[in-house]
Each structure stands twice: as structure tokens, then as C-alpha cells.
C-alpha positions, 0 to 999 in steps of 0.5 A: 036475149043476149045484148052485143054493143056497137060503138063508134069514135066518140068513145075515142074522142074521151081519149087524150090523144084522140083524132078527130074525123076532121084531123084525119080528112084534113090530114090527106087532103094535103094542101087542097084545103077546100070548104066541107062543111055540107059534105058528108065524109063519104064524098069529102073523101071521094073529093080528096082522092079523085083530085089527086087521081086525075090524069093531068096530075103529075103524081096520081093518088095511091089509094093505100098510101092514103090508107097507111097515111089514116092507120099511122095516125090512127095507131097511138089511140089510147083506150079510157075509163068508158072503155075499161067500162065496157069490158067489164059488161057481160057479153061475148060480142062487140061490134065497132065503127073504129079502126083502131084497137083501143077498145081491144087494149081494156079486153086483154093483149090474148088475141086470136085474129079470125078473118083474112078477108083483105077488103071488105069487113063482114067476118072481120073478127078479133077474139081476146080470151079472158081468164073464163070466156072470149069475147069478140070484137068485130070490126065492121068499117075495116082495121089499121093493120090491113089499111086495104079494109079501111072503110072511107069513101063511097066506092067502098061502102056501096061495095060493102053494101053489096056484101051485106045484100048478099050475106043477108040474101044467102047468096054469100060464099066464102073459102073456109079450111080451103073449101067454098062455104055458103051461108043460109038466108037470114029469113031462114036463120030466122024461122028456124032460129039457127044463126051461124054468126059468120058475120057481125050482121047476125047480131043485128038480127039474134041480139038486142044491140046497144049503139053507143058512141056513134052518130049515125051519121047518113053518110053510114050507109052500111049500117043504115042499110042493115037497119032498114033490111031488119025492119022490112024482115022482121015485120013477119018475126014481130017482138023478135030483137031490139036495137037502142041507139044512145044519144045525147040529142037528136032532131024530130026527123032522125029520131021519127026515121030511126022509130020507123026502123024499130029503133029506140032512141035513148037521150042522156043529155051532155051536162058542161060537155062533161062527154065522159059522164054521159057516156057513162049514164048511157052505159047504166042505162044499157042494164047489162051487169058486170061480169068478174072478168 
């Protein structure tokens, strides 16, 4: 079975010019520095937006302007040696929750943008062309070239889950070549072993997915939804594919939850705060051979 990788902002943090989530959120707080130690990022964003969007506020918030600020902050995000290592793996599909193109810089300059989605990102895919193959990079939480697609708040996350639900149930419709197109249900895809790969969601049911550099915080509603839905559906299709979650440490409650969803937790300890070494060790555990590109 083929493999794919889902990675998050943890890999960006290895770069010298990385931007943390706290830095991004503080940037858009614009002086309203409230305490947020117990709030998930989705709720922090909603509070920032809603407090700037009240009727009695002299300059009401423009959500697009907030997302443009996020896009601008991420524009300079550079690649690093972890991304270079990932790029050598013999894979056709990568997924990321990052909005930037840091990993793309390790894949090459020749790229085809396939998605025309404005807000949601079920089909948001960039195809990087190399000498002997093409590599798909799916931006599951939006991308900086389309600021409206950047997924931050609860409203956007919940809207995304509704799209995911429609896709899995075979009720999702979209335009292709100016024609209305629909997909079949995930259950039918599994029965017939025929996946259309219209969306990154198919990868969670048809490939072994390796999750790295992504904390899988409970605010990541869309990814948790996909993992749970996959576990429910695959109860009828045992031993179909595998999901692996690579992490330096994890509490037993979260481990137990992930394992109940059929996710294998792979611990790789951080020694002396050396995250670069930890990520490279985790990649070596994935066991995917290097390609010749």
C-alpha cells in the first residue's frame, strides 16, 4: 500500500525565520492582549475577531484584512533540512496544515495549481513536477496565496467539517470543466477499491498516513473528525490501511483516544531540545525508501 505524509507547523519551527502560532495570534490581537492560556487557537481567533466586530466598535474588523496579515507574516517562511529530507522520500502525496510554501521550496520551482476553491480546501492541491515524477502537496487548511482560504476560527473549521461530511457520504458536488460533478461515497470507494482522489480525504482511507510535526491539538476539529469517521467506517473493512502519529511525548488519555481510533502512536524523544534530530529520527522510522529525484 502507498504511503503519504501529513505535516504541520512543527517542521516550520526548525527554520531560522519561523513564525509561531502565538506570534501570529498576538499580531492580530493588535493591542488587545487578553489571557489565552486555556483557550484553543480556534477560540482565540474568534474572540479576536468578534471583539473587533461589535456594533459599538468604531472600526469594525475586516476578516479578510486579518487573514491578509497572517498571509504576510508567513510569506517569508523558508525551507530547512527536514523538508529537504522529506522531499527525497519516494512519495506521491503530502498533506499539510501549513498555509505557506516552505516545503514546496524543497520540491522545486515547476508547480501547477489545481484547486479553484475560494474558502474551503478539500481539493486544494499543488502539483510539483520533477525530472521523473509529479508530487502532490495538499494544503488542507488553506494557503497564503488565497487568504480567504486560511482556516483559523471555529466558524471556518465547522464549515469545513460539513464539507468533509458531504464528501465522505457522496453528497459533495463541484464544478469540473464547467460541468457539475459529484463523488461516490467512501463506503463505495472502499468496496470497489476505486478512489478518485478528488480530495486529500481519500488518502486517509487508501494510503498509510504518517503524521509528523503536528501536535493534533483538540482544536483541530477537521482532522479529528476524519480520524473518527475513518475508524467508524473501517470497522467494516479491517486491516485496510494504517495511520501513524509521530510525537516526542504524549499523555495516556490522548494515546488511548488515538488508539481507539486505530492510530498507532510512535514516540521519538527530544534530547537536549534537539527537534531537528528528533524529526529526522522520526522520518527514518517511517521506513519509506529515498527516491532518486
